[in-house]
N, C-alpha and C positions, 0 to 999 in steps of 0.2 A: 504494500500500500504506500503510494507516494504522497498523496494529499487526500483530504476529505473535504470536498467542496459542496456537495449536495447529496440528496438521496435519490434523485431522479435517475442518475446514472449508476446507481448501486444495484447490482443484480442479487438474486436470492442467495446464492452461495456466499457472496461477499458480505451481505447483511448478516447471515447466520454465523459466519466466522466471527464477526465483531461481537455478536450477542453471546456466542459460546465462550469466547475469551473473557468477556465481561462476567460470565458465570464463574470462571476460574478466579478472576480478580475479586469478586464478591466473597468467594470462599476464604480468601486470605484476609479479608477485612473483619472476619469473625474471630480471628486469632488475637491473643493478647498483644503481640507485636505485629502491627499492621504494615510496617514499612518493608519494602522489597528492594534489593540492590540492583534491580534490572536496568535502570537508566542512569546509573552512577556515572558522572562525568559528562552527561548530556545537559544542554541548556534549552529550556523552554521559555519563550517570551509570550506573555499575554499582552497583545497589542489592541487596546480597546479605545476606539474612537467614539463609542457610545457608552453611557453608563449601564452597568449591569453587575451589581454586586454578587448576585447569586451565581451567575454563570462563571464569572471570573474566579470566585472563591472555589467553586467546584473544580475547575481546571487546575487551579493552584494546588488544591488538596490532592488531586489525582497525580500530578507531576511529582509532588513531594513524597507521596507514598511509594513512588517508583524510584526515589532517591535522585531525581533530576534537580538541577539548579533552576530556580524560577526567577525571571525578571518581569515585574509588572510595569507596563508602560501605559500610563493613562494620557490620552491626547490632550485633555483639558488642562490648561495651564502650562503645557509644554510648548516646544518649538513648533509642533504641529498646529496649535491654535494661533501661532504667529505667522502661519503661511507656508510652513515646510510641506513639501509634497509627499505623497505616498512613496514615490521613488526614492527621495532623499532619506526617508525614514527606513525603508527597506535596506538601502545600502549601508546605513548606520548599523542596523542589526546584523547584516552580513559581516561587517568589520568586527563586531563584538563576538562573532562565532556562534550565532544562534543555530541550533539544530532543528527546532520546530517553532513555528509562529502560530499562535492562536489569535485570530483576528475577528473583531466585531466592528462593523462599519455601517454607516447610515446609507451608503450607496450600494445598490444591488450590483453584484459583479465584482466588487473590490477584492474579495479573496481570490477569485479566479485570475484577476489581473496580477495580483502579487505572485501567484503560483506559476503563471505562464510567461511572465515578463522577462525572466532571466536576470532580474535584479538581485535575486537571493537564491541560494541553493537549499535552504531549509525546507522541510515539509510544512505544508500549510493546512490548518484546520479552520474551517468556517464556523465561527461562533455566533453567526447571525449577520446577514447583510441585507439592509433595507427591508423591503417586503418580499424578498426572494426566498431564502431558505435558512434553516437552523437545524442542520443534520443531526448533531448529537442530542438535541432535545427529542427528535423523533425516535432516535435509537433508544434513549432511556425510556420513552413512553412505550415502545414496543417490548422492551425488556420487562417493564413492569406488568404489561398485559400478559406476556408469556409466563411470567412467574406466578401471577395470580391464577392462570388457567391450568398450568401443569405442575406447579410446585417444584420439588426437587428433581423431577424428571423432565426439565425444560430443554436440556441440551439437544441440539439438532432439530428441534421442533419449530415449525412456522406458525402462522396464525390463520391457517386455512379454515374458512367457514365462520370465522369470528365476525360479528356484526358490530361495527364501530360507528357511533354517531358523534360528529364534531359540530359544536354549536357556538354561534356568535359572530364575532368580527372577522370573517374569513378574508375580507378585502385587504386588510392591513396585516394579516398574520402570516409570518414566515413559518411559524410552528405548524399551522394548518397545511401549508404547501408541502413541507417536508414529510408530515405524517401521511398525507394523501398518497404520495408516491411510494413511501416505504411500506405502509400498511397494505397497499394494493400488491406490491411485489411479494409480500409475505403471505398473500392469499386472503386477506380480510376483505369484507364487503363494507365500503365506506359510504356513509350518508352525511351530507352537509345540511345543517339547519341554520338559516340566517335571515335577517331582514332583507328584503329585495334590494335595498340600498347598499348592502354590505357584501354583495356577491361579486367576484371578479368577472370582467367581461369575457375572459377566455375559458371560463369554467366548463364550457361544453367540450373542451379537449381533455378534461381531466377524467380519470377513471372513477367517477363518483356519481351518486344520485343526489339531487338537490330538492329539499323540501323547505317550506317557509313556516310551517306550523309545528312548534315544538311538541305540543301534546299529541299530535298525530304520530310524530316520530317516536316518542317514548312509548306509545301504545303498542308499537311493534316489538317491544321487549328487547332492546339492544343489549349486547354483552358488555359493552363499554360506552360510556358517555364522556366526551372530553369537552369541557367548558373553556372557551377562549376568553382571554382578558380583553375588555374594551380598551382600545388603544387611543385614548383621547389626545395624546401628544402627536399622533399622526393624522388627526382629523382636522381638516381646514374648512369643513362645511358641516351642516346639521344633517346627520344620517338617520336620526330617529327623534321623535318629538321631545321626550323627556327621559331622564334616567328611570323614573318610576314606571313609565310606559314600557321601556325596554325590559325592565325586570319582570313586569307582569306578563309580557308576551314571550320573552326568550330567556328568562332567568331560571335557574334550577333551584327551586325553593324546597322546603321540607316535604310538602305534599307531592310534588313531582318526583322527588327522590324516592319517596316511600312507594310510589306506583311502579317502580322498576322491579324486575324479577330479583329474587333474593340473592342470586349470585352475580348480578350486574355490578360493575365497578364504576367509580367516578374519578376522572382525572382532571387536573388543571396544571398548566405549565408554570403558573405563578409569575409575578406576584398577583394575588387575588384581590379583586374589588368586591369584598364581602357586602352582600346586600344589593349588588348590581347584577353581575352575571351568575353569582352563586351565593346562597344563603349560608350562614354559619352552621346551621343544622346539617346541611348537605356536605359542607366542607369538612366537618368534624365527625361525620358518621363513620361506622365501621367499613362501609363500602368505599369510602374515600381513600385514594392512594397518594395523596399530595405529599406526605412526608416520605413515603416509600420512593416516590419519584426523585426526591432530593438525594436520598441515600443511594439509589441505583445510578443516579447521574455520575457520582464519583467513580463507581465501578466501570461504567460504560466509557467514561473519558480516560480512565486508566487503560482500558483495552485499546482505544483509538491511539493513544500516545505510544503504547507498547508496539502495536502493529506498524506505526509510522516510523519509530526509531529503533526498534529491535527485531521486529518480525520479518520485514521484507525490505531492508535498506538496499539490497542489491537489485531490486525490481524497479526499473526506470521506465516502465511502460506508460506512465501517466497517472492521472488521478483515479480515485475510486469510480 
């Protein structure tokens, strides 16, 4: 594995390999000593042009548990905010000897530019680019679903036949895009539920079904319901009348959560807007996997960094 830039180009075998290695990493995290010497001497740079404490800390924890050295590079307040280009930043990281760069950027395609430009020889991991993709979030979501479905017998299994309903602000969600492609590759049936104003124009080319009524979708008894965060910071227009109206029409409240089959699970990529897209009762219920997703995120990112820096460093065929 040379880079991880998206899930759309990730095939079933590649996805299962990451998930299976993540299972191995998760096993090590139940030990008293969680640290492995696997990436000793390697340097991982977290290059974040957008704020994201959760994702950055998860990648930092993953790298440190593999004994890598970690450099956190926040663009705000740095030379980047004074006008330094992505190229200049990349060349600086190259001079520092970075082995892997985890990048989050507001521009869709920035990680691919970094990976294919020739500015840097390091492996590149996309930690979220604009409204494009967020591949490690989709991988940890799939890992969480697989774990809930198969338990200790998860290795080698895909999500064939699993019915997953993704609800909310699909238009601005890179998490939704990455999940649609990965879940479909793993055999799941994906349904999107969203206000008509928050559906992307090109959704007809996605391997999904689109509904606009949440109650109709939940009445079908999905195996997993993923609630998306309303991304007010990306909205430059009014996409729904009021927050109260949105919550009434498309929010997962206690009553809706209780209507789900007993073995259905509820996911949320975080951070949650409690009382808007999800109620506290739904978020804190036994069917909620929110905290499991955070835990699993470290194992999945350990697997990605391992495969990037130790698993296939002689493979120069390109990105995943």
